[in-house]
N, C-alpha and C positions, 0 to 999 in steps of 0.2 A: 490445518491449512493457511494460518496467517503466516509460516514462518517461510525463508526461503534459503535455499543453499547456495553459496557462492561455487559459480562452474569454476573449475580451474581450467588453463590452457592445457595441453597438452607438453608434457615435460620428460626428457631423456632421464633415464637413471643415472645418478650422479653417485662415486662411491661414500658423499657425505651426506648427511640430512642436515640441513643449514637452512635456519630462518631467522632474518635479522628483525630484529626488532619486536614487540608487542602488540595486539591490537587492544584496545582499549573498550572493555563491554560497557561502560559505564557511561550513563545517558545525562546522567545529572551532576549539576553541581551539588556537593554536599552541604549538610546544615550545619549550624553551629548552634550548643547548647551550654549552658550554667550547669555542670555537673560533676563535682568535685571528686566521684567516686573515680575506679580504677575501671569500673563497667560501665559500658557507653549506655545506659539504659535512659533514655527522656521521654518522659511524658506532660511536662509542663510548658506553660505558654508564656511567653517572655516579650516585651517589647523587643525588635531588632535595630541592631546599629546601622547608621545611617546608608550603607552601601554592601552591595554583595562583590564580592572578587569574583573575578570571570577571569577568562582565560587571556594570553598576553596580548598588546595591542598587535592589531592587523589592518595593514595600511590601506585603505579603501583609494580606487581610483574612479574617477566619474568617466563614464564613457559618454562620448557623441550620441547623441541622440538625433532623428534624423525629424525636420519639421511638420507639422501638422498641415494639412493641405487647407488653405485660406478660403477657397472659394467655390467647394464644391456642393453642388445642387443636389438634394435627397429628394426624390419626387415620388420614393416608393409609398405602398399604404404602409401605414404604422399603425400602432394601437395608441401612440404618444402624440396627441393632436395639438400642435404648438407652431408658431409661425416658424417660416422654410428660415432653411441655413443660411443663407446669405443676408437675410432679415434681422438675424439675432445669432451672430458671430461673437464669441467672447474677445474681449481684446486682448492683444498679445505683449508680451514684455518685454522691451527694449535691453538692448546690450546692459544700458547702466544698472535694469531692474534684475539683472539675473546676477543674484549673489546667491551664492549655495553653500550651507554649512556641510562641510566635509565630516563624516561621521567615520569614529576609530573604536572597537570595543576597547575599553580600559577597566581596570578595575580602580578606578579613581574615585574621589570624591565629587558630590555632585557641581561643585564650582572650579572643578579642575578643567582647564581647557588649555588647548595649544594650537597657535597659531600656525595657518598654514604656510610653508616659505615658499610654493611656487604655485605660479597658477595653472589650474585645469582648463580643460578644452568644453565647453556646454554647448547647445543648439549653436548650429550654422557655425560652428568652428569658434566662436566665441570666449574669450578667456573669462573663467567663472571663478573668480576670488571670495574668500573664503574663511571660516575659523576652522578647524578641525576640532570637534568638542566629544568629547567624552559618551559613550552610548553604553550605557549599563541598562540592563533589563529591568523592567520595571517591578520595584517592592509590593508586597501586600500592601494595600493603601490602611489596611485597619486588623483588627482579628477575626475578621472572615465575619460573614453575612448573618443578620437574624431574621428576616424575614420568613413565614413559613412555619407549622407545626413542627415539633422533633420528631423524627424519627429514627429507633435504635436498629442499627445495620451491624453487621460482620463484614469485613474485606480480606481478601485472601493475602492479606501482607502478614508476614512472620517476623514478629521482633529477632533480630541478631544483636547479642551482648558478645563485646571481647575484652581480652584482657590488654589494657593499654602498654603493659611491661612487656608483653611477648614479643619476642623478637622473631623474625621470619629472614631465612637466607636462602637467597635465590642466586641458584644454579643455571650456568651454561649447557647443555646437556647437545652431542653431536654422537651419533649413531651412526656406524660403516659395517657392511654396506647400508644405503639407504632404506630402511623399511617402510612398510604402510603403517597407517596410524594405529590401526589393530595391534600389528606385530609390535609396536612401537611400546605400548602400554603393556604386552605380555614381557616384553625384556624389561621394562622396568618394575616389574611385579618379582621377576625372579634375578634381579639387581638387589631388590630388598630383602629376599630369601636369605642368600647366597652372601652377601657383604654386610651383614648387620655391622660388624667393627669398623669397617671402613666409615659407613655412614653414620657411626654411634650411636646405632641403635632407632635411628629415626625413623618413622613411618611418614616418607614426604608425598606430596601432592604434585601431580605431572598434568601437563597441558595437551600430552599427546603430542607435542611437536617440537619443542626445543627448551623450554621453561621446567624447571622442578622447583618446588619451594619447601623448606623444611623448618622445622621448628629447633630445633637444634644446628650447631655447626659439624660438618663433616670433619674428619681428622686430618684433612690435608685441604688446600684451598684446590688444588687441582689432583685429579685423581685419573687414572686409564682401566679399565676394568674390562674385562670379557667374557660375554654370556655365549651360552650355547642352546639352542634350542631346536628341536626335534621339526624336523621340516620332512614334506614328502617326498619322494626325488624317483620312485618308479611307478609310474601308472599304466591301466590299460584298458582300453575300451571293451565291455563285455560286447557279445551278440545285438544284444537290444540296444546298443549305442550308450550305456550308461558307464561313466567314468569309476572304475577299480581302484582303489589305493593297493601295492603289494608291499613294500617297506618303508621305512622313513627310517633319516640319516640326522645328526646332529648339524647343524648350520652355525658356524661362529661369529659372533658380533663385536666388534670394539664399540666402546662407550668412554669416551672423554668427558668428563665432568669438571667445570671452572666455576667457581667462586663471582658470581657477578657484582652482588652487593649484599648489604643486611640493614635492615631495616625494624623499627619496632612501629606501636600504636600511637606512642606519645603525640605525635603531630597530629595525627587523626583523631584523636580524644580531646585535643587542644583544639582542632577545628570545630568539632562537633560539640565542645562544652563553652565555645567562643571564650576562650581561656587568652588565644592568640591573638595577634595584630590580622584586620582585615583583609591586609594585603597578602598574607600567607595562603599560599593555590593548595588545593584538594590535594592532599598526598594519594596521587594513584596507586602509586607502586604497592603500597600496602592492601588499597581496596581491591587492587587487580589479583594480588594476591589471596586474599580472603575468597574471593569468586572463585577462583581455582579449585582452592581448597573445598569450599562448596561443592564442587563438581566433579569432585575426585571420585567419591565412590558411585553416584549414579553414572558419569562416564565410562566406568569398569564395566557396568550391566548393561548400558542402555545402548541404543544409536544415537548418537548425539548430530543434529541436525540444526545449523545455526545456533541460538539461544533455546532449544528446545532437546528433550531426550525421550526415547521411543522405545516399547518393550513390548515384547509379545505376553508378558507377564500380566500385563493392564487390561487383559481380556482379549489377546490372539488376534491372529491378523484377519482380514475379511475380504475375500475377493471382490471387487468391486466393477471388474471385467475389464478391455484391451489392455491386459498384461498389466494390470496395477492392482496394488493390492492396499486396503487402508490397514494403517498402524495407531494404537492409542498410544498416548504418551503425556508426557508434563512440560511446561517450561518453566523456566525459574531464572531469577534475574536478581541480582542486588541490589538494591537502591536506597537512597536517601530521604528519608521526610521526616515530618515534622514530630515524629516519635520517636527518630533513630533511626540505625541503619535497618532494612525490612529486606525479609526474603518475598518478593513476588513469587507465587507458585498458583499455574492454570494448569488446568484442562488440556491437554490439546489434539488434533488427529491431523494426520495427513497421509498423502498417496505416495507409496515407493514402486519403484519397478518390481516385478515378480521375478525372483532370481530362477530363470527357466533359460532355456538353450534358444538360440536366437531365432532359428526357424517355428518352434511353436510360439514364439513372442509374437513373430509377425503374422502368423496364424490367428491370433488372438486380437492385435492392435488393428492390422492392417485388411479393410474387408473386402479386397480384391485377391487376396492371399489366404482366403478360408480354408481353401483347399488344397492348400500345396503341400502338404504332404501325401496327399493322392497324384499329383502331378509334378512328379521328380522332373520331368524335362521341362517345367515350364520356365521361359523365360521374363525377362522386364521390358517395358516399351521404355521409351525413353521419360513421359511425363510419371511412370510407375515408378522409374527408378528414383528420379529425382523425391518422390513422396517417400519411397522407403529411406532413401539417405537422412530426410527431414527427421524420419521416426528413430534413425540407430544416432545420427550424431551426438556425439559426445558421451556415449554409453560409455561405462567401463565394463570391460568382459574378461574372462579367463579362456584358457585354452584348454581343453579335453585331451589332446594328442601328445603331451608329454611333461616331463616335470618340471613345475615351476611354479612360484610362488609370485609372480610377476601378474601386474594387472594392466589391461592396455584401455585406452581409450579412442574410442571411433572417431576418428576424424573424418571421412568419406567412403565413397564406394568407388570400386574400380570402373573404368569406362568399360572394359572388357569383360566378359563372362568368365567364368573360372576355369571353362573347358579351354579358352584361348590364352590364358595367362603362362608368360614365359619372366624367368628372372636370372641374376647372375648370381654365382657362388661368388665363395671368398676365394677359389679359385680363377674367376672369370669365366668359370662354364656357362654356358647357358642350358637354363634347366626349363621344362615343362612342369608347371605346379602340380598337375594330377599326379603325373608319372614320380614328382619328389616324395609325394606323401605317401604313393603306393609303395616306391622302394624303404625309404626311411620310417615309416612308422606303420607300414604295413595296412593303410587303411585307404579304401575307394572311395572317393570321394563320387555322392550322390546327385548331388543338386549343382551339376554344372554347366546349367544355363544361367544361374545367378550369378550376380557380382561378388566379388570377394571384398572384406571390411579391409579398408586403407588404415592401417594405424599409426600412420606416422607425416607430418607436412612436408619434410623436404625430400624423404626418399621412398622409393617403393618397399612395401612393408603390407604384405597381404595375408589374411588370416580367411580360410573359408568360414562361409556363416555356422555349418552345420557342425563345425568344431569348436565353438563359442558358447561360454554361457553368461548370462547377464551376473553382474557379482552382487551378492546380495545388500542390504540397506544403504540402496543409491535413490534420492528423493526424487519423486515424478514431475519432472520440470517443464513435459510437455502441456498442450493446453488439453483439460480435462474434457472430456464429451458432457453432454447435459444428463445423462443416464449416470455416468462415473461423479458427476458434482452432487447429483440425489443423493447415491449411497453414500458420498464420503461428508456430507451434512445431516443424512442421517446418523452415523455415528458421532458426530460431535454434537450432536441435539439433545443436551440433556438439562432437563428441568433443575430449577434451583437447589431442590434439596437433593440430586442425585448428583451434579457437580460438586457442589460443597463435600457430599461424602466422597467421592474419588479423591478431591484436593486434601481431604483428611487423611484420606489412605495413603497416599502420595508421603505427607510427613509423619507418617507414623509406620511406613511401609518396608518393603527388602530392598528397593532400589531409588528411595528419594534422597533428597540431600544429607539426611541425619541417620542414613543406614549405616556408615563405615564409622570407622576410629578415629576421623578427622578431627570432630568438632572436640572431642578430647585432648587429641594430642597439639590442638591449637589452643587450647583453652577459649573454645567459644560455647555460648549457648544458645541456641536457636529455639524461641518459642513452638511449641505444636499447636498452638491455639491460634485461630484468625484474631484479628487486631480488632476489638472492641471498638465502636464509634458511634458518633450520632448525626445522621443527616439532619435534611429539612425536606418539606414537601411545599413547593413553589405552587400557589394557587392558579388556576387558569384564567386568559384572559379573558374577557367578553369580546364578541366577536359579531360585527356586522356583515349582514346579508343582501342580497338585492330587494330592492321596493317593492317589485311587484309581486311578491310572496307573501303568503299570509304571517311568516315566520321572519321578522327583519334582525332578530339579535336574539344573540343566546348564548350561554356559559357553559361551555362542554361538563356536564355533570356526572356522565358514566364514568365507572373505573379506568377505563382504556381512554377517558378522556375524547371519545370518538362523538361526531355528530352526523347527522344526515341531512340531506336535502328533500325529503318528502314531501314537504309541505312549504319551499321555500326555492327563492332563485340563487343563481351565483352573484356576485357583488358587482361584478359587471360583466354582461353577457356581449357577444359579437353578433354582427349580422352577416353572416356566409351567403351571398348570393350567387355566385357562381363557382359549381366544384365539381368536380369529376370523379368516377370509381373504375378503377381498372382492376380485373383478377388476374392471378397467377396459377395455373392448375385447377384443382380442384374436381370432384365428380359431377356429373349431370343433376344428381339430387342436391348437393351443395351450389350449384349455380343459380338451380331454379328458385333458392331462398334468398338471393339478391334483390329483387324488389320489396319483399317483406321487410328486408334488413331496412333497407333505404326508410320506407316510412316509419318503421319502427325507431330508428336512429333520430329520424327528426321530429317525431312525436317526444321523443325523451328529453329532445334538446331543447325543445318549447316549454316542456316542464320545468325546465332549470332557467329560462330566460333566457335563451341561447336560439337566435334565429337560423334555422339551416333550411334552406329552401329545399321545398319537398321533389324537386325536380331536378335533374343533372343538366348542366348544359349539353350532354350527350349521353346515348343509350350506353348502359353500361359495357367496358369492354374486356373482354375476356380472350386472356392468352395463355400460351401453353406456359408450363413450369421454369420450361426449359431457355425461354426467351431472357431468363435472370442472367443464364451463363454467358450472352453476347450483349457484350459493354455497348458497342456501336447501334446496333438495332433496338436496344432499350432505350438507348437515348434518341433514337429516331422516332419511335413510338409515343416517348412521351414529350417530346416537340410537336407532334401530329395533334396531339391531345389541345396540348397551349394552342395550338394555331387555331383550332376550331372555337377556340374560346376568346378568339381576338385577341390572342395574347393579353390576357386580363383574368384568368384564371386563377382563383385564391387558394384554394383547396384541393388536394388529390387522396384520395382514399384507395389503399391498397390492399386487397385482400389476398392472402397467398396460402397457397396448399398446405406448407410445411415452411419451417426455418429455413432460410436460404443464404448463404454465402454475399449472394448479387444484391441484398439489403442495403450493404454499403456502396454498391454502384447505384443503386436508384437514389437512395439520399443523397448522396454527392452529385449525381445531375440535378434532382429537383432544385436544390438549395444555391448551387453554384453555376448550372449552365442555364437552366430555365427560369429560375425565379419563383418557385411555388414549395409552400407547404405543403407536408406529406403526411398521411397517419397510415399506419402499418396494422394489421392485425392477421388472424389467423383465420381459417376456415373452420377450425375445431371449437373456437370460442365463439363463432357466429352462430354457429349451430345451437347454442344454449341461449342465446339472445337474452339473456336476464335483465332483469331493469337494473341491477348492480353493474354488469358489464357494460350495458348501455350508458349508462353513468358515470363511470369511470372512462370510456371512449370520449365523452361529451366533455367533460373536463379538460381532457387533454387538449382536445380540439380548439374549445375557448382558450384555455393557456397560450396556444400554439400562435391564434390569429388575434392574440392582444386582449383577450380578456381577463378577468381575476377570479377566481373560488370566493375569497372571503376577505375583509380587513379587521383592522382591529377596531372594536368600537369607541374603547378610549384609546387615542393615538399616544402614539410613541412621548409626546411632548408632554401630555397630560399623567404619561406614568413616570416620567424622570424629567420633571418640569426645574431642576436645579441645573439642568445642562441642557436639554432641547427645548427649542420653541418652534410653533408653527413657522413663522415667518423666516427662521433660520433655517434653509435646510440642509439636510444631513444626507451624505452617500455613504452605502454600504458594498462594498467591493468584497467578491470573494475569489481565490487563485489558487489555482490546481493546477500540476504535473504529472503527464501519465507518461510512462515508460514502456518499450516495447517489451514483448514476452521474454522471459529470462533466454529463451535460447536463440534469440533474433539477436545478432550481430551487427546488424545494418540499421535497420530502421529509425529513424528521428525520434526523440521524446516530442509531446504535444504539451504546449501550455496553453492554458486559457483564463482570463479574465472577466469577471461580470461586475457589472452596477447597477444599482437602482436608480431608475428613473423618473419615480415621482415620490413629493413629500407633501404630507406626513403620512402618508398609506404605505411606502417604499415596499411594494408587492409586484413592481415590475423590474424586469433586470433585462439590459441588454449584453451581448458578449462580444469579446475578441479571441482569436485564436493564434496561435502563431507554432511552426515547427522548431524546434532548436538542437542541438547537439546530440547526438546521440546519448542518454542516462544522466542528461546535464537536471541537475535538481532547481539550481539557480533559475528563475525566469530573465531570459537572455533579453526580451523585449519588452520588458514589464514597462518601461518608461513609456514608450510610445502608446502602449494598450491603455495605458491609465491614462494619458495626455487626450486619447480619441474617447474614451469614455467621459471623460471632462466635458469636453467638447458637446458631446451628446447630450449629458445632463444639462450645460448651459442654454443648450437649443431647446430643452422640454420645459424645464421650469423657470428660465431668463434668470438665474442666478449661479453663479458657481456654491457649490455646497460650504456651509460654513464648518463641518467638522468631516472627516475621512476617516471610516472605520473597516478594518482591512481585515478579512479573515482568509488566513491561510492554511490550505489542507496538503495532507501530502509530506511532511517534514518529520522526519525523525530526530530525535532530541540530539544527537551527535553534530547535528547542523544547523540547531535553532540560533546559532549567535552570527554563524557565515550568510543565514537566510535574511537574519533581521540587517544586518551590518548593508548587505549590497542592496536589498528589496525594499528597506526603507530609503535610502537614499535616492532609488531610481524614482519613487513616488515623490518625491521631494524635486528631483528634477523637472518630474512633469508639470510638478504644480508652479514651479517658476518659469514656464512659460505665459502666465498669465501675471501682468504687472501688480505687484504688491500682494500678490496672493499667498500667503504661508498658513494654511490650515493646520489646526491641531490634529494629529495623527493618531489613534490605536491601532496599534499593531497585533492580532492576536495567532496564533497556531492552533489549529483544529486537528485531534487527534482522536481516529475511530480505531485503528489497529494496535493498540494495546491490551495488556494483559490482567489491567484491574477488574476485579468481578465485586458486587455488592449483594449481599445477602442480608434478607429480613431478620432479625434476632430473635429467634423463638424463646431464648431464655427468659425473657421478658413477658411472657406472655404464659397463660394456662397451656399445660399438654397439647391438648384438644385443639384450642385455638394455635397454638405457635406451629404444630404440625400442618395445618392448614395453612398459614402465614407461609411458612417455607416454601409449600408447594409452589405458590404463588413469587412473581418476579416483583421487583420493587417498583411502584407507583410513578408516572408520568411525575415528572417536575421534581421527583428526589436531586436535592444537590448536598456534594460534600467538597466543602472546603479548608478541611482540619486535617490534623493526627496524621494520614496517608498522603496529604499533597504535597509539594516542596517547601523545605524549610522556611523559604524567605523569598521568593518571587509569588507572582502574582497568577494563581492559577486554580482553577475547580473542577470536580467530576461533577457531569450534569446530564442524569438520563431523561430526556424529553418524551420519551415514546413510551408505548406498552410493549410488551416483549409478550409476542403470541406463543412462538415456538423456541424452545431452547433457554437462555439465561441471558437477560437482558446486558448488553454491554454499554455503559453510560460512555458519552462521550467526553474527553479529557481538553480543555479550554486552557491554554495558557498564553495570558496577556504579557509579551514581550516586551511594549512598548505602549505607553499611555498617556498621549499629552493632553487627554480631556479629562483625566482625572476621575475615570469613575469609583465609586465604594465599590465594594463585593456586592452588595445587595443589588446595586444601581443596574451593573453589566451582566449580572444573573438573570436578572427580572427582562433585559432587553435580550439575551439570546435567547429564553425560553417563549417570550412572547412572538419574535421572529419563527419561532418553530411552528407556529399555528399559521403560517400565512403560505406555507409551499401549496403552490397552485394545482398540483395531480389530485390530491387527495383531501377528505375529509377527518384530518386525524392529526396529531403533532407529530412532525418527523424528527429521526433520531441525531441529526445534524443540521447545524442553523443553515438556512435556505440560502445565502450568499456562496457559501463553500458547497454546497449539495449543487448547485447549478453550475459551478464550475467545471464542478467534477462531470456532470454529463456534458457540457460544451468541450470538454478534453476528451471526453470519450467519443462525440462528435467527430471532432478534428482528427482524431485517429481512424474512424471509418472512413473518411475522404481519401485514406493512403491505401487502405485496403482494397483495391481496385484489382482485377485481374490481372491485366500486365503489370501492375506495380509487382505484385507478389510473386509472380514467375521471375523478374527479374531480380528480385531479391534472394531469393532460395536458393536460384543458381550461385549469385553472386558473394553471398555472404559465404558460402561454403569455402570459399578459395583463402580465404586470409582474414585473421583478426587484426593483423599488424596495421594495415592504412586505416587511419580515419575515415568513417565514412561521412560523406556529404549530405547535406540536410535537403531532403527534398521540401521545398516550399509546399504552403498547402494551397488550394485553388480558393480564389478569390470569391466571398461570398456575393450573390445577389443582391442587390440595393432594394429588392422587393421584400427580402425575409432578414436581411443584416440587423433589423431593429426591432425584429419579434423574437419571441423565446421559442423557437423552431426545435431547438435540442432537447425542450423536455419531455 
């Protein structure tokens, strides 16, 4: 479920198969070690040289940033009660103050600097002069943390040893006519079988595209060989419509092989063992070749999807409904770690399109076509046609009526029905499509009122739906329904013992990376045992609750570190006097429970120290669920409620019969048009009215209205006194970018930045959201958003933050240095708006989408205890910063939460830049303590709250664009072409009443 498959644009078949260049699958810079042996097997820890070699210099350009408003008046109600904006504006930098350092990623020593030769343009078009200094990722400041008791662990990393003298020969392969990847692998297999002499007896590894790697040199640098494969050439349709194969004949392929390069592992071994110069770059060619070698055998036997491979031999397929099946598989990736090269292997599950005919597929996938086979004369309305086109777009199909191995990608549907389609043949004759299939193939088309599949962008090329089958092995890129998601999650929800057994089975099994002969051919040794290592368990912080309760402070002592609020108040409760309730749908019985719900919620809020008026400003409003389909009527209704509250409505509770797409419209209208915080819930949950449900609802409402659930009893300055002080405020910022759905070629990406607004509690955040270029990962308006948040911080705290600690979510390892270079510079530009303001910045990337898993090591315990421990997840607070982490850079894995279901996934924190000079213990304690301050629950969360809030805010921004008229527009527009870059649709402006509240929680 975590893997994504790149969707390729439609391409015409060409005589030759040609892929220029190779993609590099390796995400990390490799480590350096001292090991004179020929095998790279490092398990020692040493001190590291001064700097880490990084990619070549990338010039950085400063972008002009719009100035912040000078005299904006914020009169909205907010949870941050400080003097008004006008009275507390931070001073602005003059042009002479604006001196910005231009950063460039350089593999340089610490004192290396280059002076900028030309001025850059900064705020208001002023020239910004400064030095271009080396930007080197933060080094690990010590040998790792020491706080917390040690816990013995296993990690799903398998050590890989290689012979540094083993040469690898890289050959370019061109196959004509152009085959599919599946056929290309068949050709490679037969090529090796029939041409052993020409290939010098080698068993080369093939990437399925264009690259061939051999452990020995072929007889000639250039080879032209011919391979014939049996291809079905005559097929017919049985009376039942099934495809029957009559006979097969041989098809000839020409293979041109050319030597591209040859290399050995000496440079890689030198790099790993630190024998070479720091400036020597990572030998990517050899590493890439090893990665292909280790994927060779699995790729022959499994369905490759991204970095994962799936096979029915790992538990078969499971129908998850809606034309999709779930398939089990495994992820594998070669990574550099402190112990050496390691193969990261993990269990994986994802959804594939079911390989069936288009007609039965639509019956399963589209609700209004369930009875299609019984209503063959049924046509499609305009809206139905758009829905079907959206479902089928980009799916690969093959035809059943003629002999071909060709695969087609669905581009769109025809405007006309099959009955009314005509086309021009090669002789210029105009033919009717249904007559053509009857005359040429003897097939009478049944579903004549349905459109045909259009499989070409530029010219008419029609295929009747009933003659098309969905190709096997296509990852399901559509949005899974709630039921499908539940089924796929259940397939992948394995407890630690079971997950470990599956991974061990892969490493020893018939489809895993060690199942073939490549390990022997290329003189590799892959360990079959998981990496043993020690972690540490950080102790939970003491928490502070509200003064009105019997319990005012506590240390979470349960094994899951959860606490309850039965005898206590939230740390800061809000007062909600003016609120209303609106219902969408629901049965008469459900609606009759609303008065009881209002009383129960008010009472539960009071028990938690939250004041919610027992009376709404008007009687509950009951509307049909259909109102959510009409944006204008919905907005009119909400405005009437707001007017009835004299335009001073604080909260709107919305109860829905079921989940509805109109939820997005409701949130957008409430938060941008009207200016009121809203809280939605479902009638099915309302019926339970349990104390836990009411408490969760109350906590969310309190957080949205400006309150907070808990605070740290020992404030951060008291926990990290070396760096943090109560009178020197620190701001914690989080940033994330959400991208549109994989099949969405139009919608913009949404970037969000949040920042803490109080110190030293640091548990209230404001947000800024922007839309930006489609699938753009770098946050384009980061400087402006950070500048606005710094303004807000100054307004509330009356000081600019002394330090900035920035958590960036959603960045893949391949983009670490690009994000660091551009976004760190944007933050500095934002700081330069204020005179002489140069706060030290710590920039950390936060990753949840990785495949490192940690298991308790049962071998260190008696059998019965060990078995019981392995059934459990690792405890909250487990931190690992050695052996499996980056060899030089500053990173660690922290599991801050308790895994209730499945196997816990630790969060990976990678400190790319650290001007605050944290030690390992300090930054780990800081992050873990913050995880207890999340406002929506009474337990530590898995992700540091600034990053978590940024993710929620970005999701809210995405909702603002998912309104009915926008969705209709994009669904029809994006089908036209992918060529033109889509224009970015700006987000609607937030109302001042909610702008400084945590409305996105």
